[in-house]
Structure formats: structure tokens, C-alpha cells
matplotlib code that plots the C-alpha trace (Angstrom):
import matplotlib.pyplot as plt

x = [18.0, 19.1, 17.8, 17.0, 16.4, 14.4, 14.7, 11.9, 11.4, 8.1, 5.1, 2.7, 0.6, 2.5, 4.4, 7.5, 5.7, 3.8, 7.1, 8.7, 5.5, 6.0, 9.9, 8.9, 6.2, 8.7, 11.3, 8.9, 7.8, 11.4, 12.1, 14.0, 13.6, 12.4, 12.7, 11.2, 11.9, 10.4, 8.4, 4.6, 2.8, -0.6, -0.5, -2.2, -1.2, 1.9, 1.8, -1.4, 0.4, 3.8, 2.4, 5.1, 7.7, 8.9, 7.8, 10.0, 8.6, 11.1, 10.1, 9.0, 6.8, 7.7, 8.4, 10.6, 12.9, 16.6, 15.8, 13.3, 15.8, 18.5, 16.0, 15.1, 18.7, 19.1, 16.1, 17.0, 20.6, 19.3, 16.7, 19.3, 21.7, 19.0, 18.2, 21.9, 22.4, 19.4, 19.8, 22.4, 21.6, 22.7, 21.4, 20.0, 17.7, 17.3, 14.4, 14.3, 17.1, 16.9, 16.4, 19.5, 21.6, 20.5, 21.4, 24.8, 25.7, 25.7, 29.2, 27.6, 25.9, 29.1, 29.9, 26.6, 25.6, 23.6, 20.8, 19.0, 15.9, 15.8, 12.3, 13.4, 15.7, 14.2, 16.0, 14.4, 11.0, 11.2, 12.3, 9.8, 7.2, 8.8, 6.0, 6.8, 5.1, 7.2, 10.0, 13.6, 14.7, 12.5, 13.6, 17.5, 16.6, 14.8, 17.6, 20.2, 18.2, 17.9, 21.8, 22.3, 19.6, 21.2, 24.5, 23.0, 21.2, 24.3, 26.3, 23.7, 23.7, 27.5, 27.8, 25.2, 26.3, 23.3, 20.8, 17.3, 15.3, 12.1, 12.7, 15.2, 14.0, 14.8, 18.4, 18.9, 18.2, 20.7, 23.5, 22.9, 21.8, 24.1, 27.0, 27.9, 29.9, 26.9, 25.7, 27.3, 25.4, 22.0, 19.5, 16.1, 13.3, 9.8, 7.0, 4.5, 1.0, -0.7, -2.7, -4.1, -7.5, -8.2, -11.6, -13.6, -13.7, -16.8, -19.4, -21.4, -21.3, -22.2, -24.6, -21.8, -18.3, -16.0, -12.4, -10.1, -6.9, -5.0, -1.6, -0.3, -1.6, 1.8, 2.8, 4.7, 1.9, -0.2, -3.6, -4.0, -3.8, -6.4, -8.7, -8.4, -9.1, -12.4, -13.5, -13.2, -15.2, -17.8, -18.2, -18.7, -21.6, -20.2, -21.6, -18.8, -17.4, -13.8, -12.5, -9.1, -7.8, -4.8, -3.6, -5.4, -2.0, -1.3, -4.6, -3.2, 0.2, -0.3, -3.6, -5.4, -8.6, -8.7, -8.4, -11.2, -13.3, -12.3, -13.2, -16.7, -16.3, -19.0, -20.4, -18.2, -14.9, -14.8, -11.7, -11.2, -8.7, -5.8, -7.4, -6.5, -6.2, -9.8, -11.1, -8.6, -9.9, -13.5, -12.6, -11.1, -14.2, -16.3, -13.7, -14.0, -10.6, -7.5, -5.6, -2.1, -1.3, 2.2, 4.5, 7.8, 9.8, 7.6, 10.0, 7.4, 3.7, 2.6, -0.9, -0.8, -0.2, -2.9, -5.4, -4.5, -4.8, -8.3, -9.2, -9.1, -7.3, -4.8, -4.3, -1.1, 1.2, 4.6, 6.5, 9.0, 8.6, 5.0, 5.8, 7.7, 4.8, 2.1, 4.2, 3.7, -0.2, -1.1, 0.8, -2.6, -3.2, -0.2, -1.0, 0.6, 2.1, 1.9, -1.1, -4.7, -5.9, -4.0, -5.7, -9.0, -8.4, -7.5, -10.2, -12.7, -11.3, -11.7, -15.1, -16.3, -15.1, -17.9, -18.5, -17.0, -13.7, -13.6, -14.2, -11.3, -9.0, -10.1, -9.1, -5.8, -5.1, -5.2, -3.2, -0.4, -0.2, 0.1, 2.9, 4.9, 4.0, 3.2, 4.8, 6.3, 7.7, 10.0, 10.6, 13.9, 15.1, 14.3, 15.9, 19.0, 19.6, 20.0, 23.1, 26.7, 28.0]
y = [18.5, 19.0, 16.7, 17.7, 15.1, 16.3, 14.1, 13.9, 12.0, 11.0, 12.1, 13.9, 16.9, 19.7, 22.9, 21.2, 19.5, 22.5, 24.5, 21.5, 21.4, 25.0, 24.5, 21.5, 23.5, 26.2, 23.5, 21.4, 24.5, 25.3, 21.8, 20.2, 16.7, 16.4, 13.3, 13.0, 10.3, 9.6, 7.2, 6.7, 8.5, 10.3, 11.3, 8.5, 9.7, 12.1, 12.3, 14.4, 17.0, 16.8, 17.0, 16.2, 14.7, 11.3, 9.9, 7.3, 5.5, 4.1, 0.7, 0.3, 2.5, 5.9, 5.9, 7.2, 5.6, 4.5, 1.0, 2.5, 5.1, 2.4, 0.5, 3.7, 4.4, 0.9, 1.4, 5.0, 4.1, 1.2, 3.4, 6.2, 3.8, 2.8, 6.5, 7.3, 4.3, 5.2, 9.0, 11.7, 13.9, 17.5, 18.8, 17.3, 19.4, 18.6, 19.5, 17.7, 16.6, 12.8, 12.3, 14.8, 12.6, 9.4, 11.0, 12.3, 8.5, 7.7, 8.6, 10.0, 12.7, 14.3, 14.8, 16.6, 20.2, 20.3, 22.7, 22.8, 24.5, 25.9, 25.6, 26.3, 25.3, 22.0, 22.0, 25.4, 24.4, 21.2, 23.2, 25.8, 23.1, 21.7, 21.9, 23.1, 20.1, 17.4, 15.7, 16.9, 13.5, 14.1, 17.7, 16.7, 13.8, 16.2, 18.8, 16.1, 14.9, 18.6, 19.2, 16.2, 17.5, 20.8, 19.4, 17.2, 20.1, 22.2, 19.5, 19.6, 23.4, 23.3, 20.7, 22.4, 24.7, 26.9, 27.5, 28.7, 30.6, 32.5, 35.7, 37.9, 36.5, 32.9, 34.1, 35.5, 32.3, 30.5, 33.0, 33.4, 29.9, 27.8, 29.7, 33.2, 31.2, 30.4, 33.7, 33.9, 30.7, 32.0, 33.0, 34.7, 33.5, 34.0, 31.4, 32.1, 31.2, 30.7, 33.8, 32.7, 31.8, 34.1, 34.4, 37.5, 39.5, 38.9, 41.6, 42.5, 41.2, 37.7, 37.1, 35.2, 36.9, 33.8, 33.6, 30.8, 29.5, 26.3, 25.0, 22.9, 23.3, 23.7, 26.2, 28.3, 28.6, 30.8, 28.8, 29.7, 33.4, 32.9, 31.2, 34.0, 36.6, 34.6, 34.5, 38.4, 38.4, 36.2, 38.4, 41.3, 39.3, 39.5, 36.9, 35.0, 31.7, 30.5, 27.4, 26.1, 23.3, 21.0, 17.4, 15.6, 14.2, 18.0, 18.5, 16.8, 18.1, 20.5, 21.4, 23.3, 21.6, 22.1, 25.8, 25.6, 23.9, 26.3, 29.3, 27.8, 28.6, 26.1, 26.8, 29.8, 27.8, 24.5, 22.4, 20.6, 17.9, 18.3, 19.7, 18.9, 21.8, 21.4, 21.7, 24.5, 26.2, 25.6, 27.2, 30.3, 30.6, 30.9, 33.1, 37.0, 36.9, 34.7, 35.1, 34.1, 34.1, 32.7, 33.5, 32.5, 30.8, 31.6, 31.4, 32.4, 31.3, 30.0, 30.0, 33.9, 33.9, 31.3, 33.3, 36.7, 35.0, 33.9, 37.4, 37.0, 39.6, 38.3, 39.5, 38.6, 38.8, 40.6, 37.5, 35.7, 36.6, 37.7, 41.4, 41.1, 39.6, 41.8, 45.0, 44.1, 44.0, 46.6, 47.2, 47.9, 44.1, 43.6, 43.4, 45.7, 42.7, 38.9, 38.7, 37.4, 40.9, 42.4, 39.9, 40.6, 44.3, 44.0, 41.5, 43.7, 46.7, 44.8, 43.4, 47.0, 48.3, 49.1, 46.8, 49.1, 49.3, 45.5, 45.1, 47.4, 45.2, 42.0, 43.4, 44.7, 41.1, 39.8, 42.9, 42.1, 38.5, 39.5, 42.0, 40.2, 36.7, 35.4, 32.8, 35.6, 37.5, 34.5, 32.3, 34.1, 33.6, 30.0, 29.2, 31.2, 28.7, 25.9, 27.1, 26.0, 29.3]
z = [-32.3, -28.7, -26.0, -22.3, -19.5, -16.7, -13.5, -11.1, -7.7, -8.9, -11.0, -8.6, -8.6, -7.2, -7.7, -9.0, -11.8, -12.8, -13.4, -15.2, -17.5, -18.3, -19.2, -21.3, -23.2, -24.3, -25.2, -27.2, -29.1, -29.9, -31.3, -28.4, -27.6, -23.9, -21.7, -18.2, -15.7, -12.4, -10.4, -10.5, -7.7, -8.1, -11.6, -13.6, -17.0, -17.0, -20.8, -20.4, -18.2, -20.2, -23.7, -26.4, -24.0, -23.8, -20.3, -18.8, -15.8, -13.2, -11.8, -8.3, -5.9, -4.5, -0.8, 2.0, 4.4, 4.0, 2.6, 0.2, -1.0, -1.7, -3.7, -5.6, -6.4, -8.0, -10.3, -10.9, -12.0, -14.3, -15.9, -16.4, -18.0, -20.5, -21.1, -21.8, -24.1, -26.2, -26.4, -26.7, -23.8, -24.1, -20.8, -17.7, -15.5, -11.8, -9.7, -6.3, -4.2, -4.1, -7.8, -8.4, -6.2, -7.9, -11.1, -10.0, -9.1, -12.7, -14.2, -17.5, -15.6, -14.9, -18.7, -19.3, -18.7, -15.5, -14.7, -11.3, -10.4, -6.8, -5.3, -1.7, 1.2, 2.3, 5.7, 6.5, 5.5, 7.6, 10.7, 10.5, 10.9, 14.2, 16.8, 20.3, 22.0, 20.4, 22.5, 22.7, 21.1, 18.1, 17.7, 17.7, 15.2, 13.0, 13.1, 12.4, 9.3, 8.1, 8.6, 6.1, 3.9, 3.7, 2.8, 0.1, -1.4, -1.3, -3.1, -5.7, -6.1, -6.4, -9.0, -11.3, -14.0, -13.8, -11.1, -11.9, -9.3, -9.3, -7.3, -5.6, -2.4, -3.4, -4.7, -1.3, 0.4, -1.9, -1.3, 2.6, 3.5, 1.3, -0.3, -1.6, -4.2, -6.0, -6.9, -10.5, -11.4, -10.4, -13.1, -12.0, -14.2, -12.7, -13.3, -16.0, -16.9, -20.3, -21.1, -24.6, -23.1, -20.3, -18.8, -19.1, -15.8, -13.6, -13.3, -10.3, -6.8, -5.9, -3.1, -1.2, -1.1, -2.1, -0.8, -2.0, -0.8, -2.0, -1.2, 1.7, 5.1, 7.3, 9.7, 7.4, 5.0, 7.4, 7.3, 11.0, 10.2, 7.5, 9.9, 12.5, 9.7, 8.9, 12.4, 12.3, 9.1, 10.7, 13.7, 11.3, 9.8, 6.5, 4.2, 2.7, 2.1, 2.4, 0.5, 1.7, -0.5, 0.5, 0.3, 3.2, 4.7, 5.8, 7.6, 10.6, 10.2, 12.9, 14.9, 12.2, 12.4, 16.1, 15.6, 13.0, 15.5, 18.4, 16.3, 15.5, 11.7, 10.8, 7.4, 6.6, 6.1, 3.9, 3.7, 0.3, -0.7, -3.2, -6.4, -10.0, -12.5, -13.6, -10.0, -9.3, -12.4, -11.1, -7.6, -9.3, -11.3, -8.2, -6.4, -5.7, -3.9, -3.5, -0.3, 0.3, 4.1, 4.1, 7.1, 5.6, 3.0, -0.1, -3.0, -5.5, -5.4, -8.5, -7.2, -7.2, -11.0, -11.6, -9.8, -11.5, -14.9, -13.8, -13.4, -9.4, -7.5, -4.8, -1.4, 0.5, 3.5, 3.2, 3.4, 1.0, -2.7, -2.2, -2.1, -5.5, -7.3, -5.8, -6.4, -10.2, -9.7, -7.0, -3.6, -2.0, -1.8, 0.3, 4.1, 6.6, 8.5, 9.0, 11.4, 11.2, 11.9, 9.0, 6.6, 8.0, 7.4, 3.8, 3.0, 4.5, 2.5, -0.8, 0.2, 0.7, -2.6, -5.1, -7.9, -10.5, -8.6, -8.2, -11.9, -12.5, -10.4, -12.2, -15.6, -14.1, -12.7, -16.4, -17.6, -15.0, -16.3, -19.8, -19.1, -16.6, -16.3, -19.7, -21.9, -24.2, -21.1, -20.0, -23.1, -24.1, -20.5, -20.4, -23.7, -22.8, -19.9, -22.7, -24.2, -23.9, -22.6]

ax = plt.figure().add_subplot(projection="3d")
ax.plot(x, y, z, "-o")
ax.set_aspect("equal")
plt.show()
């Protein structure tokens, strides 16, 4: 039995943990032993998310800042040492930069096959969120941190034996932003959703047309464009409700609530805190349409698959990997450009369709997941990563 060790910064609700849980699901089903290490954060019982895996909690509390990173390094090294003494680890699978660097500080890591999943260029994501009104000193400080962060991520990518990424778009980021020498290491494996227990497509039109979006409210995610589209829908007197779910610490990341107030969206838009998987499923059960309004740096978009699997059609901007995914579903759901008006036009188009046509699209959403984004469609690709070749 081969053993795979996954390293996480912390156990928290997010995209990284969602992808890792999918890898683990396949590995466990194929008789691998799976270990996962990380610090506690906002998942009270990681064992529920990572079924069948051995969870190893690193002492201390997750945090930021140089002093905290040094403390985390000490605890990470000590825990890793125990793991290596008690287990013969065949593969170590990195996810995020800090836990990767902590792991590389242990000499035994260098003797093990190293795999890394690329979720995005962290420096580009931070720089995309820089606001115009901040001081020049703050901008220079952030840019310096981003330069260091880029070099840290590049080091992790260079030292990995294999790099998993989700789309042609994210592969392009790796080769153009980091190094063309990484190209031969890259393996494209899209995310997948479980399609064993899919809901039956909804029938008929609800009294209120329900639109859903969940993710992080930050500039590159295009929440402002979605609000502008909502304003136009409101002016058209369309009876709709838009739910936007995001961790609350992002609500004040940039003035999105001020825009919400300025547009006077009142009862048509409701902001929701970070959602659990059960809460997410409830939102999708209510939804007629999921909207992905991203402006840039969208390396995949797991929420698109989750929505399609719930028989909820997805409408998105021509940004990042969104066109790659929606081309598998229906290209008519891709906006003309990355503007609020383009989102509005597409939402109105779908809203105006007859119920029979909407039902066909809901059925097509499920078929798309079964064909391109199911466990069966990616299982062989994932298992192939964990070979010695």
C-alpha cells in the first residue's frame, strides 16, 4: 500500500480543501493510505471532509506575520518529523506556498516524489486587488511582498516532480508568468463533482427568479459587475432575487457595500456569509441561475461544476478558464464581454426563455457533468500522477 501525504496551511472551508478532498476520495478508493497535515482553522472536524484519511493536526494557531510564520515553521517541522518516523511516505502533495516551504525545510522531503497543485499565481491575485486610493508607500510595500511571494511559488514549482493544474488557461499562467521550463511537468486535470446523487431538474418557473453567486468578494471576482447587472434588472422591473455568498472579511476588502447602497438594490440583493456545503446545496436548490462574473485570473471555478451538477445553468464572463468550462455546457451562456451590461443582457435572455427551454438547459447541465466533470472522467488522470515515472 502506497502512502500519500498532503500538506495544508490549515484546515479551512475553501477551494483548496475541496480539491484535496476529491484527490483523497479517489486515492482511498484505490487502496492508498492518505495522510493530511495542517493547522486548525474553521473546519471543526476535518475527518468529516476527508473521509478515510488520517488527519494530523499541527499544534498552534494559524496566523499571518513573520513571527507567526517562524513559529508555524517550528511546529510544522516537528510534526513532519513525527510523520516521517511513523510512516513510509511515497508521495508528498503540496497545495499552498507556506506549507510547501515548511515541508521543503525537512531533509526527508527531498527524497520523496513531490507533486504540487497550482491554484493560481498568488502575486497576481494580490496585485489585482490593489486599490487606487491607497498610498504609494503601501503600493510599494505590497509589490515587494508580491515579488518575494512569486519567487517562493516559483521555487516550489521548480522543485516539484509534477504539477497539476485545471485548465489550459492556468497552464499558460505557469509558463508565461513563472517559467517555460515548467511546461513538461504540467498535467491538466479538471475538477470533478460527484454525480451519483443528482437532483431532478426543476420544472416550471418560480414566482421569483433566483440568481446565485458564491466565492470571495474581491476586485478580480467581478461582484461589482454583478451588482450593476442587478440594477438594470431592477430597472426592468424583473421579479428576481440575487444571493451573493462570501466570507465576511472580504465584504470590506473594497467598497462593494458602498456600491450596493449607491445602486439602492435594497431587497433584490442579499449578501450571505461564507457557506458550508449543506448551505451551498440549499442555495443551489433555490437557484434558477448561477452567475460567474469574474474579471481575471479564474484558473478553474469549481462553483461552476457544483452548480451544473445541481441542474443549475451557469452564465459567465469570457475570463480565465470560464470559457473552457462553459464551452462544454453551452457557449450561449458566455457573455460577450466583461461588463455589467453584458451580464445583464445574458441574464435577461435566460430569464425570458420559455419554461420548456429552461428545463432542457437544466437537463443539459447534468449531462455535461456526467460526460466531462465526473469522477469516472478524471480518475485515471489522477491515479496516473501517483506513479514513479
